[in-house]
PALUMMI-429834 format. One record per residue (C-alpha): y, z, x negated. Coordinates in steps of 0.001 Angstrom, whole numbers, plus 500000, padded with zeros to 6 digits. Layout:
N
YZX ...
% end
This chain:
606
244311918640199955 242976920657202841 239326920000203709 238525918614207152 236480921189209132 232819920207209163 232567920817212923 235304918215213453 233476915702211257 230281916402213195 232063915984216521 233335912537215505 229870911556214274 228134912812217430 230566911015219728 230265907795217704 226462907812217617 226077908708221268 228547906093222472 226874903464220304 223391904299221590 224154905174225208 226811902713226329 224638899572226015 222174900990228574 224409903404230491 225359901126233374 221968899462233944 220302900476237201 221268902822240002 219048905024242093 220705905849245410 219238909327245863 219427912420243621 221066910739240584 223840909443242872 224454912760244663 227497913636242611 228944910160242877 228852910549246662 230156914103246719 232743913354244046 234072910536246217 234304912931249152 236288915317246947 238700912549245955 239300911973249673 240039915641250291 236661916994251409 235630920290249814 231976921294249321 230669924040251618 233836923921253727 233549920302254887 229880919565254305 226643921368253567 225775921811249914 223179923875248081 224178924608244453 227320925333242462 230190922863242972 231309922261239374 229473918912238949 231292917666242064 234662918673240611 233825916997237295 232644913829239027 235713913737241240 237926914118238169 236239911189236428 236606909088239574 240323909825239499 240384908491235937 238031905499236240 238152904697239944 235812905429242845 232801903751241326 229395904826240160 230259904023236560 232685906973236603 229795909270237441 227823907937234492 230777908529232190 230955912097233480 227268912655232773 227560911172229290 230517913444228507 228552916541229506 225638915436227337 227911914848224335 229355918348224727 225866919834224907 224813918112221687 227992919319220003 227284922945220981 223709922612219677 225192921437216385 227555924417216270 224701926863216889 222298925270214414 224901925010211647 225697928685211915 222104929861211845 220576927509209294 223062925097207701 224501921661208324 221447919647207214 219135921169209820 221948921049212375 222387917313211811 218687916650212351 218442918843215449 221533917136216862 219864913766216276 216883914936218308 219100916146221152 221217912994221121 218377910459221170 215294912100222681 214973911943226454 213335915377226506 216708917022225840 217939915875229201 219187912959231204 222537911317231487 223201912242235082 220660913908237295 220972917071239368 223087919965238079 220936921130235174 222931919348232413 226087921186233496 224331924555233532 222817923763230104 226306923429228660 227172926979229698 223780928320228598 224270926843225141 227868928078224958 226651931569225816 224014931321223082 226656930234220558 228762933280221396 225742935566220958 225261934059217490 228919934679216668 228671938233217988 225656938925215767 227585937693212728 230831939569213293 231932943171213633 234534945340215285 236765943773217899 235545940274217102 232059941269218229 233485942550221518 235382939299222048 232318937168221337 230124939269223632 232738938987226360 232716935198225971 228898935148225941 228905937035229223 231622934802230688 229716931603229922 226561933168231351 228477934014234529 229981930529234704 226491929116235156 227040930012238816 229477927094238945 226562924654238720 223328926561239490 223697929902241227 219979930707241059 220051930320237274 223120932555237054 221394935270239073 218120935149237129 220083934993233876 222127938027234923 218975939978235761 217367938977232453 220400939953230386 220851943165232360 217295944270231668 217392943308227984 220838944718227208 220182947954229117 216953948633227215 218617947743223922 221543950052224722 219109952879225467 217271952210222213 220592951942220319 219628948427219236 222798946345218629 224422947379221902 226890950238222090 228661951285225303 231685949172224322 229589946111223512 227600946549226704 230810946790228722 232259943706227009 229210941602227877 229230942577231531 232991942368231931 232733938791230698 229865938028233081 231885939273236053 234892937234234919 232719934104234861 231623934723238432 235164935576239528 236643932354238152 234554930112240372 235050932402243380 238829932271242893 238753928464242872 236617928350246021 238888930866247752 241945928763246897 240228925768248508 239300927725251626 235584927439250891 234632930898249617 233003932189252812 230915929063253448 230046928896249731 228662932432249682 226700931682252835 225205928408251586 224719929299247901 223396932832248201 222321933619251759 220923930266252885 219402929134249574 216165931179249793 215569929924253326 216237926327252298 213663926504249534 211342928752251550 210789930804248391 211341934529248035 209809937789246927 206975938582244595 205191935257245102 208178933346243739 208367935611240709 204674935038240022 205249931310240453 208009931396237831 206242933600235292 203061931536235517 204813928192235246 203946927387238852 200191927728238387 199786930808240592 202635930545243091 202807929845246782 201709926525248292 199682925880245137 195921925890245121 194840927727241981 191867926124240237 190106927127237045 191451923993235423 195008924795236495 194673928422235428 193403927482231976 195896924674231494 199072926342232672 198476930033231981 195424930959229923 195931928406227142 199573929339226441 198635933035226672 195867932523224118 198327930722221861 200714933665222055 197889936118221420 196757934276218281 200335934036217081 201004937754217504 197694938629215843 198496936553212766 202054937834212642 200985941483212903 198590941398209948 200210943805207524 200606942754203940 199781939106204664 202948937075204315 201123933758204571 199575934583207946 202982935556209298 204407932270208102 201541930406209758 202127932374212960 205781931386212986 204852927744212400 202234927553215159 204826927268217878 207025924458216554 203936922459215613 202510922977219090 205732921756220655 205782918739218350 202282917822219541 203439918243223112 206419915984222521 204042913284221348 202003913617224565 204542912572227141 204340912645230939 201581915226231402 203163917794233718 205177918976230729 202521921605230058 202138921012226302 205836921471225642 206919923646228555 204265926277229256 203750927075225570 207451927606224805 207849929595228018 205069931994227142 206242932364223550 209842933064224482 208647935607227052 206681937418224343 209546937286221841 212080938490224417 209810941411225337 209440942339221661 213210942051221171 213903944571223894 210939946922223560 209764946690219934 212628945276217866 211308946616214557 208013944812215039 209855941628215953 211674941804212624 208557942688210666 206240940164212282 208497937150212799 211655937856210796 213773937555213937 216820939551215025 216527940880218604 220043939929219701 219501936321218569 216191936153220445 217994937348223565 220962935003223161 219036931891222139 215646932529223773 215996934710226859 218975932702228116 217100929352228423 214020931264229548 215971932525232553 216951928950233384 213305927905233340 212325930808235597 215072929958238067 214101926290238203 210422927115238625 211203929545241454 213144926839243291 210050924773244047 206418925865244284 203850924547241854 203964923503238181 206259920995236571 209588922218237988 210748924360235086 213462923635232539 211653922118229567 214840920809227845 216296924331227738 212974925853226635 212349923403223798 215825923590222313 215896927376222784 212562927840221045 213547925811217996 216928927510217705 215225930911217840 212686929948215183 215407928555212931 216858932082212732 213587933433211301 213604934781207761 209872933992207617 210601930272207324 212183928874204179 215068926467204445 212751923685203316 210338924377206160 213169924460208693 214440921181207305 210974919663207599 210572920786211221 214013919484212164 213261916241210331 210067915730212331 212030916231215537 214685913733214466 212120911125213408 210263911499216725 213511911054218619 214409907887216724 210893906476217133 210785907227220851 214247905773221295 213081902586219611 209847902444221604 211705902803224891 214021899948223954 211067897867222799 209496898354226214 212860897447227760 213229900861229458 216353903010229550 215681905963227189 218261908218228819 217235908562232454 214802910917234111 211415909261234509 211522909548238311 214979907930238325 214199904848236270 214958901461237754 212335899614235754 213045897207232922 216578896868231598 216232893086231768 215688893277235520 218963895158235956 221263892292235038 222943891310238302 226385892336239533 227381893332243037 231007892703244108 231275896005245983 234098898096244395 231830901149244026 229439899082241894 232027897536239599 230669897407236054 227086898179237071 224074895969236422 221442896188239177 218167894519240000 218158891701242513 216202893651245118 218700896502245156 221615894123245621 219858892218248393 219123895471250220 222776896527250116 223975893112251261 221498893095254132 222692896475255324 226320895366254960 225679892205256985 224761894379259986 227050897409259480 230744896518259754 233044898526257442 234435901582259196 231380902052261406 229763905433261914 226270905831260529 223752908531259686 221199908580256875 217873910205257700 216500910733254216 217990911236250782 220302908404249809 223820909664250556 225302906979248300 224812904503251162 227870905972252858 230028904644250007 228037901468249439 228204900509253132 231690901890253869 230464903815256875 231274907356258022 228869910217258607 229923912172261732 227998915316260666 228252917892257876 224792916947256562 224669914175253958 220979914357253058 218160915590255274 215610916671252673 214192920041253619 215594922133250771 219162920928251321 219738922483254722 218657925268257022 217272924942260521 220732925945261819 222329923143259781 219808920691261218 220458921823264790 224220921557264276 223851918034262867 221617916928265736 224051918377268275 226890916457266641 224863913240266643 224055913605270327 227691914372271151 229014911555268943 226196909019268511 226722906976265340 226797903207265523 223848902957263134 220993905084261824 219450904390258423 216044906042258192 213607906317255343 210003905569256149 209225908472253837 211556910624251760 209752913446249997 210114916165252660 211110914004255631 208323912444257707 208725909017259230 210474908818262590 207472906839263752 205209909868263199 204573912051266249 204424915512264671 205826917504267580 203779920631268264 201665920467265141 201115923829263485 201014922487259934 204189920482259596 204773917781257027 207163919523254650 205795921824251941 209132923587251835 211311924670254725 209296923325257638 211799924734260134 214635922505258946 212311919494258692 210966920104262184 214421920518263737 215731917375262082 212634915300262822 212363916305266468 216090915804267031 216124912408265375 213045911276267301 214880912000270521 218067910339269305 216536907020268250 215290906421271776 218817905171272463 218671902810269482 217046899475268758 215445898474265483 217350895838263529 214732895561260794 213462897095257606 214216896450253976 210535895716253415 210805892763255780 213978891603254054 212423891604250588 209034890255251589 205661891597250567 205678890375246961 209177891571246056 208591894802247934 205630895610245697 207908895277242676 210222898084243802 208074900278246050 207367902692243164 211053903690243082 211649907387243754 214122906765246554 211721904307248252 214470902041249561 211803899392250066 210732901146253285 213977901924255049 214681901099258677 217992900189260265 218640901218263875 221544899984265993 222825901857269018 222063900138272309 225097899012274229 
% end
């Protein structure tokens, strides 16, 4: 009887465990801002609107296509978006399993997969575009592992696939794809020059694959008539939207945000975010470099996973314990892999190509994320943590028993944290800033078709019903803030190409175009946040002030704010959601990231 492939058995087990643990909490709660972006844009896609061509967008379009596809399968409802996010997460866990099994055996792979499946640090169900980019990053890492363990034409094929998956990152996060390309280009070029793993043919295979990955998404966009606008918005406008560029942004990324622009460097911040991780790396390299001392090298290799474990136990502290340390370590290991590969082998028992494929790849994602917003805490800790452990599991310095122990600690922590979250009645699988509070509070149903199957809190439902009582279906409306899901939830139409007005989503030109459209075709209603991250209140008179509200692209914020202030003069205030809920109930939801408790409704004067 033919044996069932172990990867197939693992896939069935992963799907079963993740459905059993995720489905009971998957449809509880709904933030209307960032987590619902792809629900909104996916619905637009279902109705024929293409990103970049028909509306302003800022990152790769793949999550929109995936969300739209799931809405075709499950209907135009938010639950479809959650199913899409869960599917991406399941695939990511499966790829982690495939990598870990090939580098250290099925037992360690099973434990690492448990950690990734149950621990919130690995990532969230559906938030932003990072989970989609993670899938390609991990797939690229898997192909690097396969390339390192094959020869001849098979190595060329695997390197080509590694490059293709790296290039396909552009489909979800173009900044990550660019930084990843630059990182791989530098590493592979130096290794080719040093005759370390790369030959001209292998080098060509990697970069042919990378270009194919880029070309695939460009071909799709061209077929949809969106290539020109996509290049403009993804590559030319993006730096202006974020107001980040040049050497300062690079410093911001390399230092974990502690020394970048718009960030006041203090001794405390310097020590916490930069000096402490650097000292950790220095101690590690010193112990590893002691010749003839095998025990010190083993200790050096163990310092990092133990440090990350401690960090995982200290949650919600700017991610510094388990983000800055792994970042600094992977930077050091990647530098050794390219510049001093023999010392990397001697000191840590690591192969350079595996350090590049499993360590430098997630490192590039962290750099790109950190560059996208000034200050600490904006990196990619899920990619860093998983990348660091996968790299260390390839080390010949660690015995299989030690690797099993480390993976076991990770799995136990994940199970314990999963249980603690449920004990506290909190969803374990959402980003902390996207939580909707206790699961028990999200127990009410709303009859709106887009919310079919969802369980929401009473305040959220009352807010939607209040808006709907004043906004007839089919009306035109405009959201000043960052809750584009209201267009679906209120069945109203946005007359502009701008669906969210946060500063890093649009340029000053986009803002001026939107304001011109609103003045030419005034919407029936305006829904305005009292405060939405980078958008000041429309009640605030900020015209002419030198230091504008937004810490990012002040030009786009200024254009939108000034234009909207002029527009609302022709509108009357209907009320605010704070008044609808009352002071006591407002206090219960005012902590929410999308701050729907302080949203004003304006009606056009007749």
